[in-house]
C-alpha positions in Angstrom: 0.1 -0.2 0.1 3.2 2.3 1.0 4.8 1.4 -2.5 1.4 2.2 -4.5 0.8 5.7 -2.6 4.1 6.4 -3.5 3.4 5.6 -7.3 0.0 8.0 -7.1 1.9 10.5 -5.2 4.8 10.9 -8.1 1.6 11.0 -10.4 -0.2 12.7 -9.5 1.8 15.4 -6.8 -0.7 17.7 -6.0 -2.3 15.1 -4.0 0.8 14.5 -1.6 0.1 16.1 1.9 2.3 16.6 4.8 0.6 13.7 6.8 0.9 11.3 4.3 2.7 8.1 5.1 5.3 8.8 2.8 6.4 11.8 4.3 7.6 10.4 7.4 11.4 9.7 5.7 13.6 11.7 3.6 14.2 15.3 4.5 17.6 16.1 3.1 20.4 16.9 6.3 20.0 19.4 8.3 23.1 21.8 9.0 21.6 23.2 12.2 18.6 23.1 14.2 16.1 26.0 14.5 15.2 27.4 17.9 11.2 26.8 19.2 9.9 28.6 22.1 7.5 26.4 23.9 3.7 27.8 24.3 4.1 26.8 28.1 7.2 26.2 29.2 8.3 22.4 29.6 9.5 22.7 33.5 11.0 19.4 34.9 9.8 17.7 38.3 10.7 17.3 42.2 11.8 14.0 43.0 11.1 11.7 45.9 13.1 9.2 46.7 11.1 8.0 49.9 7.9 7.5 51.3 8.9 10.1 53.8 9.5 12.8 50.8 5.7 11.6 49.4 4.3 12.2 52.6 6.0 15.8 53.4 5.0 16.3 49.3 1.3 15.8 50.3 1.5 17.8 53.3 2.5 20.7 51.5 -0.4 19.8 48.9 -2.9 20.2 51.5 -1.3 23.0 53.2 -1.9 24.9 50.3 -5.5 23.5 49.1 -7.1 22.9 52.4 -8.5 20.0 53.5 -10.6 19.1 50.5 -10.1 15.6 48.8 -7.3 15.6 46.3 -7.0 12.6 43.3 -4.1 11.9 41.7 -3.4 9.9 38.3 0.2 7.8 38.9 1.8 7.5 35.2 5.6 5.1 34.4 8.0 7.9 34.3 9.6 6.8 30.7 13.8 7.4 30.4 13.6 8.6 26.7 14.1 12.3 25.9 10.7 14.6 26.4 9.4 16.2 23.2 6.8 19.4 22.2 4.5 17.8 19.3 2.2 20.9 18.0 -0.9 20.2 16.0 -2.4 23.0 14.3 -5.7 22.4 12.6 -5.2 18.4 13.4 -2.0 18.4 11.5 1.2 17.8 12.9 3.1 21.1 11.8 6.2 21.2 14.1 8.3 19.1 17.2 11.0 20.5 19.1 12.9 18.9 22.1 12.8 20.4 25.8 15.8 22.2 25.5 16.1 24.4 28.8 12.1 24.3 29.4 11.3 27.3 27.5 13.4 27.2 24.3 14.1 23.8 22.7 15.4 22.4 18.9 13.0 22.1 15.9 13.6 18.2 15.2 10.3 18.1 13.1 11.9 15.9 10.4 13.1 13.5 13.2 9.8 12.9 14.5 7.7 12.4 11.4 10.1 9.1 11.7 8.7 7.9 15.0 5.5 5.6 13.7 3.9 6.2 16.7 3.3 9.5 16.1 -0.3 10.3 14.6 0.7 13.2 11.4 -2.9 14.1 11.5 -5.4 13.6 14.7 -8.3 11.6 14.4 -11.0 13.6 15.9 -14.2 15.6 13.5 -13.3 18.7 15.0 -9.6 19.2 15.6 -8.5 22.1 17.7 -7.0 25.6 16.4 -3.6 24.3 18.4 -2.7 21.5 20.4 0.8 21.5 22.2 1.0 17.9 23.2 3.8 16.6 25.4 5.5 13.2 24.7 8.4 11.0 25.9 10.3 9.5 22.7 11.8 6.2 23.3 13.7 2.7 22.3 12.8 -0.5 24.0 15.4 -2.3 25.7 16.0 -4.5 22.9 16.2 -2.1 20.4 18.8 0.0 22.3 20.9 -3.4 22.9 20.8 -4.0 18.8 22.3 -0.4 18.5 24.8 -1.1 21.3 26.2 -4.2 19.5 26.2 -2.6 16.1 28.1 0.5 17.7 30.6 -1.9 19.3 31.6 -3.9 15.9 32.0 0.2 14.6 34.1 0.7 17.7 32.0 3.8 18.8 31.2 4.5 22.3 28.2 2.7 23.7 24.7 4.8 24.4 24.9 4.8 27.8 20.8 4.8 28.8 17.7 4.8 27.1 17.6 8.4 27.4 20.6 9.2 26.0 19.8 6.8 23.2 16.4 8.4 22.1 18.0 12.3 22.5 20.9 11.5 20.5 18.6 9.8 18.1 16.3 13.0 17.9 19.2 15.2 17.3 20.3 13.8 14.2 21.3 16.2 11.7 20.1 13.7 8.9 16.6 12.1 9.4 17.7 8.7 7.4 19.9 8.1 10.7 16.8 8.9 13.4 14.5 6.6 10.5 17.0 3.6 11.1 16.3 3.8 14.9 13.1 2.8 15.5 12.1 5.3 17.9 8.7 5.2 20.0 6.3 7.1 21.9 3.8 8.2 24.6 1.8 11.3 25.0 1.5 12.5 28.8 -0.5 16.0 28.7 -0.8 19.2 26.7 1.4 22.3 27.2 -1.2 24.4 25.2 -5.1 23.5 23.4 -7.1 25.8 22.2 -10.7 25.0 21.9 -11.2 22.3 23.8 -12.5 22.4 27.7 -10.8 19.7 29.8 -11.4 19.5 33.6 -8.8 17.0 34.9 -5.7 15.4 33.8 -7.4 11.6 33.5 -10.0 13.5 30.9 -6.6 15.3 28.7 -5.7 11.5 28.7 -8.8 10.0 27.6 -9.0 13.0 24.8 -5.1 12.8 23.5 -6.1 8.7 23.1 -9.4 9.4 21.5 -7.5 11.5 18.9 -4.8 9.2 17.9 -2.6 9.9 20.4 -0.4 6.9 22.6 -0.8 7.2 26.1 1.1 4.6 27.9 -1.6 1.4 29.1 -0.6 1.3 32.9 -1.7 4.8 33.8 -4.1 4.3 36.8 -6.6 7.2 38.5 -6.0 7.3 42.4 -8.3 8.5 44.8 -6.2 8.7 48.0 -2.6 8.4 48.8 -2.6 5.0 49.9 -3.9 3.9 46.5 -0.7 6.1 45.3 1.9 4.5 47.2 0.0 1.1 46.3 1.0 1.2 42.8 4.8 2.8 43.4 5.0 -0.6 45.6 3.3 -2.7 42.7 5.4 -1.2 39.7 9.0 -0.9 42.1 8.4 -4.8 41.7 7.1 -5.0 38.1 8.7 -2.5 36.3 11.8 -4.8 34.9 8.9 -6.8 32.8 8.1 -4.2 30.7 10.0 -3.9 27.4 11.4 -0.4 27.4 13.2 1.2 30.4 11.2 3.2 33.7 13.0 4.7 36.8 10.0 5.6 38.6 6.6 6.8 38.9 5.1 10.1 38.3 2.1 11.2 40.4 0.1 14.5 39.2 -2.8 16.0 40.8 -5.8 15.2 38.8 -8.1 18.0 38.9 -6.9 21.4 36.6 -8.5 23.6 38.9 -6.4 22.6 41.5 -3.4 22.5 40.0 -3.6 25.9 39.1 -4.0 26.7 42.3 -1.0 25.1 43.6 1.6 26.5 40.5 4.7 26.2 39.9 8.3 27.5 41.1 10.9 28.5 38.8 11.7 24.6 38.1 8.9 22.5 38.7 5.4 22.3 39.1 4.0 22.4 42.7 1.2 19.3 41.4 3.5 16.6 40.1 6.0 14.6 41.8 8.5 12.0 40.7 8.9 9.0 42.5 12.3 7.3 41.8 13.0 3.4 41.9 15.9 2.5 44.1 19.0 1.6 42.0 19.1 -2.0 41.8 22.0 -3.3 43.1 23.7 -6.9 43.0 26.6 -9.0 44.4 29.2 -11.1 42.1 32.6 -11.7 41.2 35.3 -9.9 39.4 36.6 -12.9 37.2 39.0 -10.8 35.1 39.6 -7.3 34.3 40.3 -6.3 30.5 41.4 -3.3 28.4 40.0 -2.9 25.2 41.0 -0.6 22.9 39.0 1.7 20.2 39.2 2.7 17.2 41.1 6.0 18.2 43.2 4.4 20.8 41.1 4.9 24.2 41.8 2.1 26.7 38.4 1.2 28.6 38.9 -1.7 31.4 36.0 -3.7 31.6 35.3 -6.4 34.6 34.2 -9.7 33.8 31.8 -11.4 36.3 30.8 -14.1 37.6 26.6 -13.7 36.0 23.8 -12.0 38.0 20.8 -11.0 37.4 20.7 -7.0 38.0 17.4 -5.1 36.8 15.6 -8.2 35.1 18.8 -8.5 32.8 22.2 -11.0 33.7 25.2 -9.3 33.8 28.5 -10.8 33.3 30.4 -7.7 32.4 30.5 -3.9 33.8 32.6 -0.9 32.6 35.2 0.5 34.9 35.0 3.9 32.8 39.4 4.3 32.9 42.6 3.6 34.6 41.4 6.7 37.1 38.5 4.6 38.1 40.1 1.4 38.8 42.7 2.9 41.1 39.8 5.0 42.9 38.0 2.1 43.6 40.4 -0.2 44.0 39.3 -3.3 41.9 41.0 -6.4 41.6 40.4 -9.5 40.1 38.9 -12.0 42.4 37.4 -9.3 44.1 33.3 -9.4 45.7 32.1 -5.9 44.2 28.5 -4.1 44.2 27.3 -3.6 40.6 24.4 -1.7 39.7 22.4 -0.5 36.2 20.2 1.9 38.2 18.1 2.4 34.9 21.3 2.4 32.8 21.9 0.0 30.1 25.3 -0.3 31.0 26.1 -2.0 33.7 28.9 -0.5 35.9 30.8 -1.4 39.2 29.9 0.7 42.5 32.3 -0.3 44.9 34.5 -3.3 46.2 33.9 -5.1 49.1 37.4 -5.5 50.9 36.1 -7.5 54.1 36.0 -10.2 51.4 39.2 -9.8 49.8 
């Protein structure tokens, strides 16, 4: 069907539209990225690493809002790159990286290569403007395949999905981006004209109805106890997913309450990122080997007795450089703590010298 469409557009160029599937790939390489000012700032999120910090955040909410019911929406925090997608009259017009939160880089040709990004909203009455927020990511399997290919070419490996997604989006040649099967989930709107929304849950439902892809594991929680249960469930289960997550994003559901809570200069008060604890395991160093890249750089690598970390069997861990080996004093035969902590490339955290 795609070949037939290409043939038709070649014979009848006037029928080719910007949202045609043939327009996803093929833009000429860019020499630079133009700056894009976001309609609404793309702020970062405050973090929590314990239940006590979560409780403290909830107390701050009630201090501002008073003793009123507060419902929350809990979403998995995808380890990728945040982008802004602009739809004008229902058609995808422009896409940009988060940048500094207020200004990003125009990566529209690269975003067109993402198959899960609809080039036209599936709605009878599309709004004149919709600025949609999304997270672009790579699955674990895709990232491992990319890193295998890069290793064969003696190129540096992507340390985590976030770096890989961001690097793929900022390729000057969209053909390179197209060769990396990026995916995305939308998680909200920055600005929308002509659509009345009362809650974050309604916002996600409207995005889904418009043909945009949201994370299927997003849930509405009526109480803080339900939020804690969601966090506990996904702390145990997140390794079963095909993509990397490093926590849970908790948002106040009612948009009126979000507006009342407002934001600091860097983060909204109505949202919080609860980070999963770093995954660590103990194993033994079988050998230390030094690999030379094509530039002559030497990278020491610890070869380990196989151990499960973050749902993956780890058999080797980078030690980055000679200074790191000396600083951590890693020796063959040592028992060591290794971790991934959302990272694709495992690393040696420290040596258990009492077991040497």
